[in-house]
C-alpha positions as semicolon CSV with decimal commas, in nm:
position;residue;x (nm);y (nm);z (nm)
1;X;-10,371;4,740;10,042
2;X;-10,735;4,828;10,105
3;X;-10,833;4,687;10,444
4;X;-11,145;4,897;10,496
5;X;-11,348;4,582;10,559
6;X;-11,129;4,489;10,857
7;X;-11,150;4,844;10,999
8;X;-11,529;4,828;10,968
9;X;-11,536;4,484;11,131
10;X;-11,333;4,621;11,422
11;X;-11,562;4,924;11,451
12;X;-11,872;4,706;11,469
13;X;-11,705;4,473;11,716
14;X;-11,609;4,766;11,941
15;X;-11,962;4,903;11,924
16;X;-12,112;4,569;12,021
17;X;-11,854;4,437;12,266
18;X;-11,607;4,715;12,337
19;X;-11,723;4,764;12,697
20;X;-11,785;4,402;12,783
21;X;-11,551;4,267;13,047
22;X;-11,722;3,933;13,115
23;X;-11,580;3,623;12,942
24;X;-11,694;3,576;12,579
25;X;-11,823;3,234;12,476
26;X;-11,933;3,296;12,115
27;X;-11,750;3,442;11,818
28;X;-11,853;3,776;11,666
29;X;-12,029;3,736;11,329
30;X;-12,134;3,979;11,061
31;X;-12,293;3,942;10,718
32;X;-12,010;3,964;10,463
33;X;-12,195;4,158;10,193
34;X;-12,339;4,404;10,449
35;X;-11,990;4,450;10,594
36;X;-11,843;4,531;10,252
37;X;-12,126;4,775;10,188
38;X;-12,072;4,948;10,524
39;X;-11,700;4,972;10,445
40;X;-11,774;5,142;10,113
41;X;-11,641;4,854;9,903
42;X;-11,892;4,847;9,620
43;X;-11,688;4,772;9,306
44;X;-11,610;4,418;9,196
45;X;-11,236;4,484;9,214
46;X;-11,257;4,613;9,572
47;X;-11,468;4,318;9,680
48;X;-11,230;4,066;9,519
49;X;-10,936;4,234;9,695
50;X;-11,122;4,221;10,026
51;X;-11,193;3,850;9,972
52;X;-10,825;3,777;9,910
53;X;-10,725;3,971;10,224
54;X;-10,988;3,788;10,428
55;X;-10,861;3,452;10,307
56;X;-10,510;3,550;10,415
57;X;-10,634;3,642;10,763
58;X;-10,834;3,320;10,782
59;X;-10,522;3,120;10,703
60;X;-10,358;3,272;11,010
61;X;-10,657;3,194;11,233
62;X;-10,756;3,559;11,277
63;X;-11,104;3,524;11,125
64;X;-11,333;3,251;10,999
65;X;-11,526;3,276;10,670
66;X;-11,861;3,101;10,649
67;X;-11,916;3,009;10,284
68;X;-12,212;2,885;10,081
69;X;-12,199;2,507;10,087
70;X;-12,007;2,380;9,786
71;X;-11,919;2,736;9,673
72;X;-11,582;2,829;9,819
73;X;-11,579;3,176;9,664
74;X;-11,917;3,285;9,801
75;X;-11,885;3,416;10,159
76;X;-12,202;3,450;10,365
77;X;-12,062;3,563;10,699
78;X;-11,733;3,658;10,857
79;X;-11,657;3,566;11,216
80;X;-11,399;3,680;11,468
81;X;-11,342;3,370;11,686
82;X;-11,323;3,419;12,061
83;X;-10,956;3,322;12,052
84;X;-10,883;3,592;11,792
85;X;-11,048;3,891;11,960
86;X;-10,721;3,978;12,133
87;X;-10,547;3,984;11,795
88;X;-10,815;4,214;11,650
89;X;-10,766;4,462;11,932
90;X;-10,388;4,457;11,916
91;X;-10,401;4,497;11,537
92;X;-10,574;4,833;11,591
93;X;-10,358;4,935;11,884
94;X;-10,623;4,860;12,148
95;X;-10,626;4,662;12,472
96;X;-10,889;4,408;12,580
97;X;-11,167;4,560;12,796
98;X;-11,091;4,329;13,089
99;X;-10,727;4,442;13,081
100;X;-10,829;4,810;13,072
101;X;-11,071;4,755;13,358
102;X;-10,804;4,585;13,568
103;X;-10,560;4,870;13,497
104;X;-10,818;5,132;13,597
105;X;-10,895;4,946;13,920
106;X;-10,521;4,936;13,994
107;X;-10,524;5,315;13,972
108;X;-10,808;5,322;14,227
109;X;-10,599;5,097;14,455
110;X;-10,312;5,343;14,426
111;X;-10,540;5,642;14,494
112;X;-10,685;5,480;14,807
113;X;-10,331;5,443;14,937
114;X;-10,274;5,818;14,921
115;X;-10,313;6,007;15,248
116;X;-10,534;6,312;15,195
117;X;-10,437;6,581;15,445
118;X;-10,758;6,789;15,420
119;X;-11,044;6,557;15,330
120;X;-10,940;6,197;15,404
121;X;-11,295;6,059;15,430
122;X;-11,424;6,237;15,119
123;X;-11,123;6,105;14,929
124;X;-11,180;5,745;15,038
125;X;-11,553;5,773;14,966
126;X;-11,486;5,905;14,616
127;X;-11,240;5,626;14,544
128;X;-11,505;5,379;14,661
129;X;-11,763;5,526;14,422
130;X;-11,517;5,498;14,135
131;X;-11,432;5,139;14,225
132;X;-11,800;5,039;14,236
133;X;-11,869;5,202;13,899
134;X;-11,561;5,059;13,727
135;X;-11,626;4,706;13,856
136;X;-11,976;4,729;13,707
137;X;-11,828;4,846;13,375
138;X;-11,980;5,193;13,421
139;X;-11,828;5,533;13,354
140;X;-11,830;5,824;13,600
141;X;-11,750;6,105;13,362
142;X;-11,496;6,239;13,311
143;X;-11,335;5,922;13,449
144;X;-11,361;5,626;13,211
145;X;-11,221;5,286;13,306
146;X;-11,140;5,228;12,937
147;X;-10,873;5,501;12,967
148;X;-10,667;5,402;13,274
149;X;-10,392;5,653;13,192
150;X;-10,649;5,935;13,191
151;X;-10,794;5,799;13,517
152;X;-10,449;5,827;13,675
153;X;-10,401;6,181;13,544
154;X;-10,739;6,305;13,670
155;X;-10,704;6,140;14,009
156;X;-10,361;6,297;14,056
157;X;-10,492;6,637;13,942
158;X;-10,786;6,623;14,185
159;X;-10,563;6,506;14,470
160;X;-10,308;6,781;14,413
161;X;-10,572;7,052;14,387
162;X;-10,781;6,951;14,689
163;X;-10,481;6,880;14,913
164;X;-10,381;7,247;14,908
165;X;-10,576;7,527;15,078
166;X;-10,554;7,801;14,818
167;X;-10,557;8,160;14,942
168;X;-10,872;8,357;14,864
169;X;-10,808;8,553;14,546
170;X;-10,537;8,325;14,408
171;X;-10,505;8,376;14,032
172;X;-10,581;8,067;13,828
173;X;-10,259;8,093;13,627
174;X;-10,047;8,127;13,942
175;X;-10,217;7,819;14,086
176;X;-10,156;7,639;13,756
177;X;-9,784;7,713;13,769
178;X;-9,763;7,607;14,135
179;X;-9,925;7,275;14,041
180;X;-9,666;7,221;13,768
181;X;-9,918;7,259;13,483
182;X;-9,769;7,566;13,316
183;X;-9,948;7,900;13,311
184;X;-10,257;7,783;13,118
185;X;-10,275;7,413;13,201
186;X;-10,532;7,445;13,480
187;X;-10,761;7,657;13,262
188;X;-10,752;7,389;12,991
189;X;-10,838;7,123;13,250
190;X;-11,088;7,334;13,441
191;X;-11,410;7,163;13,325
192;X;-11,281;6,812;13,385
193;X;-11,138;6,909;13,726
194;X;-11,468;7,070;13,828
195;X;-11,650;6,752;13,725
196;X;-11,419;6,550;13,950
197;X;-11,473;6,797;14,234
198;X;-11,849;6,764;14,188
199;X;-11,819;6,387;14,232
200;X;-11,590;6,413;14,532
201;X;-11,781;6,682;14,722
202;X;-12,130;6,579;14,613
203;X;-12,222;6,926;14,487
204;X;-12,121;7,184;14,228
205;X;-11,771;7,308;14,314
206;X;-11,656;7,573;14,065
207;X;-11,296;7,678;14,111
208;X;-11,418;8,020;14,224
209;X;-11,584;7,860;14,527
210;X;-11,237;7,752;14,643
211;X;-11,098;8,105;14,614
212;X;-10,954;8,082;14,262
213;X;-10,988;8,390;14,040
214;X;-11,046;8,300;13,675
215;X;-10,924;8,500;13,378
216;X;-11,235;8,439;13,163
217;X;-11,509;8,538;13,406
218;X;-11,865;8,567;13,270
219;X;-12,205;8,605;13,432
220;X;-12,538;8,449;13,332
221;X;-12,841;8,679;13,331
222;X;-13,215;8,665;13,273
223;X;-13,424;8,981;13,242
224;X;-13,410;9,332;13,100
225;X;-13,074;9,507;13,130
226;X;-12,901;9,804;12,967
227;X;-12,525;9,866;12,979
228;X;-12,419;10,229;12,943
229;X;-12,070;10,309;12,812
230;X;-11,860;10,628;12,850
231;X;-11,896;10,693;12,474
232;X;-12,271;10,735;12,516
233;X;-12,342;10,400;12,351
234;X;-12,584;10,157;12,505
235;X;-12,624;9,781;12,486
236;X;-12,980;9,671;12,555
237;X;-13,082;9,317;12,650
238;X;-13,460;9,296;12,657
239;X;-13,742;9,045;12,616
240;X;-13,504;8,752;12,573
241;X;-13,660;8,414;12,648
242;X;-13,335;8,246;12,745
243;X;-13,035;8,311;12,968
244;X;-12,769;8,535;12,818
245;X;-12,407;8,577;12,923
246;X;-12,188;8,889;12,952
247;X;-11,811;8,883;12,986
248;X;-11,612;9,063;13,251
249;X;-11,437;9,261;12,974
250;X;-11,765;9,411;12,851
251;X;-11,878;9,486;13,205
252;X;-11,549;9,660;13,282
253;X;-11,598;9,886;12,979
254;X;-11,941;9,993;13,102
255;X;-11,983;10,284;13,343
256;X;-12,328;10,187;13,475
257;X;-12,616;9,948;13,424
258;X;-12,989;10,012;13,444
259;X;-13,298;9,793;13,451
260;X;-13,672;9,838;13,505
261;X;-13,663;9,539;13,740
262;X;-13,788;9,599;14,092
263;X;-13,546;9,355;14,252
264;X;-13,236;9,144;14,184
265;X;-13,220;8,770;14,253
266;X;-12,897;8,572;14,233
267;X;-12,944;8,195;14,192
268;X;-12,691;7,928;14,284
269;X;-12,805;7,652;14,049
270;X;-12,753;7,790;13,701
271;X;-12,819;7,465;13,512
272;X;-13,180;7,408;13,619
273;X;-13,323;7,653;13,874
274;X;-13,204;7,970;13,701
275;X;-13,340;7,852;13,366
276;X;-13,677;7,767;13,519
277;X;-13,703;8,106;13,686
278;X;-13,610;8,292;13,368
279;X;-13,889;8,110;13,186
280;X;-14,130;8,199;13,469
281;X;-14,033;8,566;13,503
282;X;-14,311;8,674;13,267
283;X;-14,353;9,032;13,388
284;X;-13,970;9,079;13,393
285;X;-13,997;9,253;13,729
286;X;-13,695;9,057;13,857
287;X;-13,342;9,066;13,719
288;X;-13,204;8,714;13,761
289;X;-12,831;8,635;13,781
290;X;-12,641;8,308;13,816
291;X;-12,428;8,279;14,128
292;X;-12,271;7,939;14,189
293;X;-12,012;8,167;14,352
294;X;-11,962;8,547;14,339
295;X;-11,743;8,572;14,028
296;X;-11,564;8,888;13,922
297;X;-11,814;8,935;13,640
298;X;-12,114;8,909;13,874
299;X;-11,956;9,143;14,126
300;X;-11,883;9,396;13,853
301;X;-12,244;9,381;13,731
302;X;-12,377;9,436;14,082
303;X;-12,135;9,726;14,117
304;X;-12,283;9,885;13,803
305;X;-12,647;9,834;13,905
306;X;-12,835;10,076;14,136
307;X;-12,753;10,004;14,501
308;X;-13,101;10,099;14,619
309;X;-13,270;9,804;14,447
310;X;-13,332;9,508;14,684
311;X;-13,097;9,215;14,633
312;X;-13,190;8,854;14,716
313;X;-12,992;8,531;14,696
314;X;-13,148;8,189;14,634
315;X;-12,907;7,909;14,721
316;X;-12,882;7,558;14,857
317;X;-12,919;7,531;15,234
318;X;-12,611;7,323;15,309
319;X;-12,298;7,484;15,457
320;X;-12,154;7,547;15,109
321;X;-12,476;7,728;15,011
322;X;-12,455;7,957;15,313
323;X;-12,085;8,008;15,239
324;X;-12,185;8,151;14,900
325;X;-12,434;8,384;15,072
326;X;-12,162;8,503;15,311
327;X;-11,916;8,569;15,028
328;X;-12,181;8,757;14,831
329;X;-12,250;8,983;15,129
330;X;-11,880;9,033;15,199
331;X;-11,774;9,114;14,845
332;X;-12,071;9,334;14,743
333;X;-12,100;9,514;15,079
334;X;-12,475;9,508;15,015
335;X;-12,770;9,390;15,218
336;X;-12,838;9,051;15,060
337;X;-13,165;8,890;15,167
338;X;-13,174;8,506;15,175
339;X;-13,458;8,380;14,955
340;X;-13,618;8,045;15,050
341;X;-13,302;7,961;15,243
342;X;-13,431;7,793;15,557
343;X;-13,299;7,459;15,684
344;X;-13,540;7,183;15,581
345;X;-13,534;6,846;15,760
346;X;-13,391;6,561;15,557
347;X;-13,167;6,255;15,573
348;X;-12,852;6,394;15,408
349;X;-12,559;6,388;15,648
350;X;-12,296;6,656;15,677
351;X;-11,983;6,573;15,478
352;X;-11,626;6,627;15,586
353;X;-11,623;6,948;15,381
354;X;-11,947;7,066;15,547
355;X;-11,808;7,002;15,895
356;X;-11,494;7,200;15,812
357;X;-11,704;7,497;15,693
358;X;-11,960;7,509;15,974
359;X;-11,746;7,659;16,255
360;X;-11,639;7,948;16,032
361;X;-11,997;8,011;15,922
362;X;-12,125;8,008;16,279
363;X;-11,863;8,268;16,373
364;X;-11,938;8,485;16,068
365;X;-12,118;8,799;16,185
366;X;-12,266;8,853;15,838
367;X;-12,469;8,534;15,882
368;X;-12,637;8,624;16,212
369;X;-12,982;8,605;16,049
370;X;-12,933;8,239;15,946
371;X;-12,736;8,124;16,250
372;X;-13,033;7,923;16,378
373;X;-13,029;7,719;16,055
374;X;-12,656;7,661;16,084
375;X;-12,690;7,561;16,449
376;X;-12,964;7,314;16,360
377;X;-12,730;7,147;16,112
378;X;-12,448;7,128;16,363
379;X;-12,673;6,984;16,633
380;X;-12,829;6,718;16,410
381;X;-12,528;6,631;16,197
382;X;-12,762;6,658;15,899
383;X;-12,774;6,918;15,624
384;X;-13,130;6,813;15,550
385;X;-13,321;6,854;15,227
386;X;-13,079;7,117;15,103
387;X;-13,094;7,131;14,723
388;X;-13,292;7,401;14,544
389;X;-13,439;7,148;14,301
390;X;-13,624;6,967;14,579
391;X;-13,856;7,266;14,613
392;X;-14,003;7,158;14,282
393;X;-14,099;7,368;13,980
394;X;-14,196;7,733;14,023
395;X;-14,573;7,750;14,077
396;X;-14,618;8,125;14,021
397;X;-14,565;8,314;13,696
398;X;-14,393;8,608;13,860
399;X;-14,214;8,705;14,179
400;X;-14,177;8,531;14,422
401;X;-14,213;8,231;14,183
402;X;-14,292;7,983;14,465
403;X;-14,601;7,990;14,686
404;X;-14,376;7,853;14,958
405;X;-14,210;8,195;14,977
406;X;-14,523;8,332;15,145
407;X;-14,483;8,090;15,435
408;X;-14,108;8,127;15,495
409;X;-14,023;8,378;15,765
């Protein structure tokens, strides 16, 4: 039996009302001929069959057909009565939005009842954000109140991952097995987990920043670069207008890397700041590299590049940003100059994660040159105006990209 018209009616209903959780007071109507056309029912036989099916559904109270007065066989509109919307959803294996919303909020209730050993306040705050969004019928991707089972899965995954302090250098597949996800489960869920971590911690939190070593490491680059291989072959990347990416495997095959750049600059924010700087690096005198955390691919590239070329790091000025600077210095064993990384006054308070990091950073001898900034944060309880983006767009077409760099000590 061809029921394409009913499938199309359900699709249009879901598009118009699928997220609405407030009580419905009016039935859902659509033009009958337009509905048949949208369903691809163009022949007379198909339309007659659809009419007979619709009459059968009307007899059961599932729909209402609005006919031309005095012409029973001419249908003008089809309506799903308010009382039949539940039937329409169940017919297609769906649940009413209000029911899905209630189920998702139940999952938030359950999550708030969990005791988080490492970040209890961050956990409660995140649950509160989810509750507020779900009650308003909003989605905080990747968590969608219309998929309460997925909400439960992602909450449990985030809880399990953040409750454990993973050793620095833990392999992602070993962590995955320890979490009961099989050897590759965590890698498959990596992007969604990182999105949840970003919500919970209020900043980008790649797995590498928590000590996890990935198996598919890559590094983002902007500028002129040549990889030299033992066979004598070369791979040249020059005059590209966009960011390009090189895998750890290709970098491990290379024996050295060269560039005409006069300096190297690693950039924490790869989604916006790095792209803006690449577009501004007109004279290509700076080799730009993404560094939301020192990945194996980035470290290998820096190992291949000349050690005598000055290296700078441009990161956020919250504790996590300085943590990245410390790790970059530790793992490269290079002199890494902080670029535009001075504490700027602002209203943003230190989070639970920030307060856990600060004592270690203050004791870190590699951060002696920024200890005054760290001390200012500790004393005020504020991380200030810490994000790179708040510096605005680059206002110079070459190094140092920002006029503000001339005034920062």
